[in-house]
Every structure is written in C-alpha cells, then in structure tokens.
N, CA, C and O atoms as CSV, one atom per row, in Angstrom:
chain,resi,resn,atom,element,x,y,z
A,1,MET,N,N,-5.716,-21.266,2.521
A,1,MET,CA,C,-6.925,-22.717,2.935
A,1,MET,C,C,-7.913,-22.221,3.918
A,1,MET,O,O,-9.141,-22.147,3.877
A,2,GLN,N,N,-6.640,-21.758,5.221
A,2,GLN,CA,C,-7.331,-21.524,6.843
A,2,GLN,C,C,-8.449,-20.538,6.989
A,2,GLN,O,O,-9.535,-20.622,7.562
A,3,GLU,N,N,-7.659,-19.221,6.051
A,3,GLU,CA,C,-8.197,-18.032,6.126
A,3,GLU,C,C,-9.595,-17.844,5.043
A,3,GLU,O,O,-10.132,-16.748,5.206
A,4,ILE,N,N,-10.092,-18.502,4.247
A,4,ILE,CA,C,-10.899,-18.622,2.867
A,4,ILE,C,C,-11.839,-19.286,3.849
A,4,ILE,O,O,-13.012,-18.919,3.786
A,5,LEU,N,N,-11.469,-20.342,4.883
A,5,LEU,CA,C,-12.698,-21.420,5.293
A,5,LEU,C,C,-13.177,-20.483,6.369
A,5,LEU,O,O,-14.372,-20.579,6.650
A,6,THR,N,N,-12.410,-19.534,7.066
A,6,THR,CA,C,-12.954,-18.781,8.320
A,6,THR,C,C,-13.885,-17.450,7.834
A,6,THR,O,O,-14.687,-16.842,8.542
A,7,ALA,N,N,-13.505,-17.146,6.265
A,7,ALA,CA,C,-14.459,-16.330,5.863
A,7,ALA,C,C,-15.867,-17.055,5.640
A,7,ALA,O,O,-16.920,-16.696,6.168
A,8,VAL,N,N,-15.734,-17.955,4.915
A,8,VAL,CA,C,-16.980,-18.760,4.881
A,8,VAL,C,C,-17.597,-19.460,5.799
A,8,VAL,O,O,-18.778,-19.736,5.591
A,9,THR,N,N,-17.030,-19.861,6.886
A,9,THR,CA,C,-17.853,-19.539,7.980
A,9,THR,C,C,-18.382,-18.354,8.997
A,9,THR,O,O,-18.845,-18.525,10.125
A,10,TYR,N,N,-18.197,-17.142,8.320
A,10,TYR,CA,C,-18.272,-15.941,9.034
A,10,TYR,C,C,-19.971,-15.842,8.217
A,10,TYR,O,O,-21.061,-15.617,8.743
A,11,LEU,N,N,-19.634,-16.101,6.818
A,11,LEU,CA,C,-20.946,-15.541,5.953
A,11,LEU,C,C,-22.127,-17.118,5.994
A,11,LEU,O,O,-23.324,-16.993,5.734
A,12,VAL,N,N,-21.599,-18.271,6.301
A,12,VAL,CA,C,-22.603,-19.284,6.724
A,12,VAL,C,C,-23.422,-19.055,7.967
A,12,VAL,O,O,-24.627,-19.047,8.218
A,13,VAL,N,N,-22.629,-18.923,8.455
A,13,VAL,CA,C,-22.981,-18.905,9.870
A,13,VAL,C,C,-23.997,-17.354,10.107
A,13,VAL,O,O,-24.800,-17.249,11.035
A,14,TRP,N,N,-23.794,-16.453,9.261
A,14,TRP,CA,C,-24.325,-14.569,9.440
A,14,TRP,C,C,-26.015,-15.288,9.242
A,14,TRP,O,O,-27.063,-15.135,9.869
A,15,LEU,N,N,-25.528,-16.313,7.757
A,15,LEU,CA,C,-27.125,-16.161,7.109
A,15,LEU,C,C,-27.858,-17.248,7.937
A,15,LEU,O,O,-29.044,-17.132,8.245
A,16,ILE,N,N,-26.860,-18.630,8.385
A,16,ILE,CA,C,-28.117,-19.259,9.650
A,16,ILE,C,C,-28.725,-18.070,10.266
A,16,ILE,O,O,-29.828,-17.676,9.888
A,17,CYS,N,N,-27.888,-17.324,11.437
A,17,CYS,CA,C,-28.879,-16.472,12.538
A,17,CYS,C,C,-29.476,-15.501,11.750
A,17,CYS,O,O,-30.369,-14.830,12.267
A,18,GLU,N,N,-29.041,-15.218,10.176
A,18,GLU,CA,C,-30.505,-14.203,9.954
A,18,GLU,C,C,-31.897,-14.953,8.891
A,18,GLU,O,O,-32.742,-14.430,8.164
A,19,GLN,N,N,-31.680,-15.978,9.153
A,19,GLN,CA,C,-32.922,-17.051,7.951
A,19,GLN,C,C,-33.441,-18.044,8.573
A,19,GLN,O,O,-34.655,-18.225,8.467
A,20,VAL,N,N,-32.595,-18.970,9.412
A,20,VAL,CA,C,-32.998,-19.868,10.218
A,20,VAL,C,C,-33.318,-19.711,11.588
A,20,VAL,O,O,-34.269,-20.344,12.047
A,21,LEU,N,N,-32.622,-18.920,12.332
A,21,LEU,CA,C,-32.456,-18.507,13.545
A,21,LEU,C,C,-33.464,-17.362,13.691
A,21,LEU,O,O,-34.117,-17.571,14.713
A,22,ALA,N,N,-33.831,-16.297,13.113
A,22,ALA,CA,C,-34.271,-15.256,12.681
A,22,ALA,C,C,-33.994,-13.888,13.420
A,22,ALA,O,O,-34.734,-12.920,13.591
A,23,ILE,N,N,-32.570,-14.142,13.837
A,23,ILE,CA,C,-32.240,-13.082,15.232
A,23,ILE,C,C,-31.959,-11.914,14.057
A,23,ILE,O,O,-31.263,-11.895,13.042
A,24,GLU,N,N,-32.987,-10.804,14.807
A,24,GLU,CA,C,-32.649,-9.599,14.278
A,24,GLU,C,C,-31.690,-8.407,14.459
A,24,GLU,O,O,-31.629,-7.322,13.882
A,25,SER,N,N,-30.959,-8.962,15.451
A,25,SER,CA,C,-30.233,-7.974,16.034
A,25,SER,C,C,-28.838,-7.903,15.154
A,25,SER,O,O,-28.315,-8.942,14.752
A,26,GLY,N,N,-28.312,-6.692,14.901
A,26,GLY,CA,C,-27.098,-6.785,14.062
A,26,GLY,C,C,-25.638,-7.496,14.875
A,26,GLY,O,O,-24.659,-8.191,14.606
A,27,LEU,N,N,-26.375,-6.669,16.204
A,27,LEU,CA,C,-24.818,-6.698,17.058
A,27,LEU,C,C,-24.402,-8.564,17.651
A,27,LEU,O,O,-23.345,-9.080,18.015
A,28,THR,N,N,-25.723,-9.072,17.508
A,28,THR,CA,C,-25.890,-10.230,18.254
A,28,THR,C,C,-25.208,-11.175,17.176
A,28,THR,O,O,-24.310,-11.921,17.566
A,29,LYS,N,N,-25.614,-11.184,15.752
A,29,LYS,CA,C,-25.520,-12.098,14.397
A,29,LYS,C,C,-23.814,-11.624,14.299
A,29,LYS,O,O,-23.026,-12.248,13.589
A,30,LEU,N,N,-23.424,-10.475,15.099
A,30,LEU,CA,C,-22.111,-10.332,14.240
A,30,LEU,C,C,-21.059,-11.097,15.259
A,30,LEU,O,O,-20.094,-11.804,14.964
A,31,LEU,N,N,-21.593,-10.701,16.616
A,31,LEU,CA,C,-20.349,-11.638,17.554
A,31,LEU,C,C,-20.507,-13.251,17.586
A,31,LEU,O,O,-19.608,-14.073,17.770
A,32,ILE,N,N,-22.361,-13.571,17.280
A,32,ILE,CA,C,-22.358,-14.941,17.000
A,32,ILE,C,C,-21.362,-15.255,15.894
A,32,ILE,O,O,-20.400,-15.937,16.248
A,33,SER,N,N,-21.432,-14.789,14.301
A,33,SER,CA,C,-20.577,-15.282,13.267
A,33,SER,C,C,-19.316,-15.193,13.520
A,33,SER,O,O,-18.640,-16.196,13.289
A,34,LEU,N,N,-18.457,-13.626,14.218
A,34,LEU,CA,C,-17.572,-14.098,14.522
A,34,LEU,C,C,-16.913,-15.142,15.536
A,34,LEU,O,O,-15.878,-15.792,15.385
A,35,GLY,N,N,-17.474,-15.128,16.215
A,35,GLY,CA,C,-16.666,-16.397,17.471
A,35,GLY,C,C,-16.433,-17.673,16.842
A,35,GLY,O,O,-15.349,-18.253,16.907
A,36,ALA,N,N,-18.165,-18.424,15.801
A,36,ALA,CA,C,-17.740,-19.413,15.151
A,36,ALA,C,C,-16.250,-19.034,14.133
A,36,ALA,O,O,-15.380,-19.892,13.986
A,37,ALA,N,N,-16.138,-17.648,13.493
A,37,ALA,CA,C,-15.418,-17.822,12.206
A,37,ALA,C,C,-13.556,-17.902,12.931
A,37,ALA,O,O,-12.528,-18.329,12.407
A,38,VAL,N,N,-13.766,-17.381,14.087
A,38,VAL,CA,C,-12.691,-17.732,15.508
A,38,VAL,C,C,-11.979,-18.850,15.954
A,38,VAL,O,O,-10.776,-19.028,16.142
A,39,SER,N,N,-13.212,-19.752,16.120
A,39,SER,CA,C,-13.222,-20.959,16.759
A,39,SER,C,C,-12.519,-22.050,15.539
A,39,SER,O,O,-11.614,-22.853,15.763
A,40,VAL,N,N,-13.287,-21.796,14.070
A,40,VAL,CA,C,-12.284,-23.039,13.490
A,40,VAL,C,C,-11.138,-22.155,12.874
A,40,VAL,O,O,-10.739,-22.691,11.841
A,41,TYR,N,N,-10.573,-21.162,13.110
A,41,TYR,CA,C,-9.630,-20.706,12.977
A,41,TYR,C,C,-8.643,-20.989,13.856
A,41,TYR,O,O,-7.475,-20.749,13.550
A,42,VAL,N,N,-8.826,-21.294,14.527
A,42,VAL,CA,C,-8.295,-21.999,15.964
A,42,VAL,C,C,-8.224,-23.281,15.741
A,42,VAL,O,O,-7.237,-24.012,15.654
A,43,LEU,N,N,-9.092,-23.454,15.675
A,43,LEU,CA,C,-9.640,-25.638,15.256
A,43,LEU,C,C,-7.748,-26.097,14.883
A,43,LEU,O,O,-6.809,-26.758,15.327
A,44,ILE,N,N,-8.249,-24.919,13.451
A,44,ILE,CA,C,-7.480,-25.318,12.318
A,44,ILE,C,C,-6.032,-25.068,12.755
A,44,ILE,O,O,-5.198,-25.839,12.281
A,45,ALA,N,N,-5.763,-24.459,13.282
A,45,ALA,CA,C,-4.701,-23.818,13.358
A,45,ALA,C,C,-3.738,-24.915,14.680
A,45,ALA,O,O,-2.516,-25.013,14.571
A,46,VAL,N,N,-4.379,-25.532,15.660
A,46,VAL,CA,C,-4.265,-26.374,16.356
A,46,VAL,C,C,-3.971,-27.549,15.869
A,46,VAL,O,O,-2.946,-28.089,16.285
A,47,ARG,N,N,-4.695,-28.143,14.995
A,47,ARG,CA,C,-4.549,-29.134,13.995
A,47,ARG,C,C,-3.548,-29.121,13.328
A,47,ARG,O,O,-2.988,-30.216,13.283
A,48,ASP,N,N,-2.902,-28.031,12.578
A,48,ASP,CA,C,-2.206,-27.857,12.139
A,48,ASP,C,C,-0.409,-28.270,12.925
A,48,ASP,O,O,0.648,-28.665,12.435
A,49,LEU,N,N,-0.876,-27.896,14.386
A,49,LEU,CA,C,0.762,-27.505,15.171
A,49,LEU,C,C,0.732,-29.032,15.479
A,49,LEU,O,O,1.775,-29.564,15.100
A,50,ARG,N,N,-0.147,-29.894,16.052
A,50,ARG,CA,C,-0.269,-31.478,15.963
A,50,ARG,C,C,0.406,-32.022,15.400
A,50,ARG,O,O,1.392,-32.692,15.704
A,51,THR,N,N,-0.485,-31.576,13.681
A,51,THR,CA,C,0.222,-32.557,12.652
A,51,THR,C,C,1.633,-32.042,12.510
A,51,THR,O,O,2.407,-32.997,12.452
A,52,LYS,N,N,2.333,-30.713,12.421
A,52,LYS,CA,C,3.207,-30.500,12.840
A,52,LYS,C,C,4.849,-31.234,13.645
A,52,LYS,O,O,6.039,-31.506,13.489
A,53,LYS,N,N,3.550,-31.230,14.638
A,53,LYS,CA,C,4.733,-32.201,15.856
A,53,LYS,C,C,4.740,-33.879,15.383
A,53,LYS,O,O,5.642,-34.709,15.497
A,54,ASP,N,N,3.752,-33.975,14.974
A,54,ASP,CA,C,3.833,-35.634,15.024
A,54,ASP,C,C,4.304,-35.608,13.724
A,54,ASP,O,O,4.271,-36.769,13.316
A,55,ASP,N,N,4.892,-34.569,12.530
A,55,ASP,CA,C,5.803,-34.725,11.653
A,55,ASP,C,C,7.139,-35.159,12.279
A,55,ASP,O,O,7.645,-36.280,12.245
A,56,VAL,N,N,7.583,-34.091,12.832
A,56,VAL,CA,C,8.793,-33.986,13.609
A,56,VAL,C,C,9.043,-35.029,14.526
A,56,VAL,O,O,10.234,-35.283,14.711
A,57,LYS,N,N,8.213,-35.690,15.140
A,57,LYS,CA,C,8.311,-36.854,16.108
A,57,LYS,C,C,8.930,-37.813,15.026
A,57,LYS,O,O,10.151,-37.968,15.016
A,58,ARG,N,N,8.082,-38.500,14.062
A,58,ARG,CA,C,8.435,-39.695,13.143
A,58,ARG,C,C,9.938,-39.173,12.502
A,58,ARG,O,O,10.943,-39.883,12.548
A,59,LYS,N,N,9.908,-37.796,11.893
A,59,LYS,CA,C,11.034,-38.098,11.231
A,59,LYS,C,C,12.655,-38.059,12.232
A,59,LYS,O,O,13.767,-38.142,11.711
A,60,LYS,N,N,12.392,-37.913,13.742
A,60,LYS,CA,C,13.277,-38.492,14.958
A,60,LYS,C,C,13.723,-40.204,15.358
A,60,LYS,O,O,14.630,-40.876,15.849
A,61,ASN,N,N,12.535,-40.293,14.826
A,61,ASN,CA,C,12.312,-41.781,14.638
A,61,ASN,C,C,13.106,-42.839,13.428
A,61,ASN,O,O,12.833,-44.039,13.382
C-alpha cells in the first residue's frame, strides 16, 4: 500500500506541476515530484513505526 501511494503521489504532483503551476522544466518537475513522493513514503514509515511501538507498549501492560 505504501509503495502504491508513493507512486500515485509522484504522478499527481507531476501533473499539478505541469498543468496547474505550468512548470516547463522537466528537471524541476522531477525534483518536486520525487521530493513529494519520498516525503509521503517517509511519513507513512514513521506512522507505521509509531503504531508498532504503541502496540508493543500495550502488550507489555
């Protein structure tokens, strides 16, 4: 699920850069899209890590 959301984020941000912001530079669109996709991936990973830590704490108590 995490990888699918990352890929969708990349495509959506690329289209936003192209259609809404009218950025013509391919490199700029690439960097912005990849940055957004990696950010989403990291945010989901952090959320999953916190969830796992909370589950371990609940099991101990």
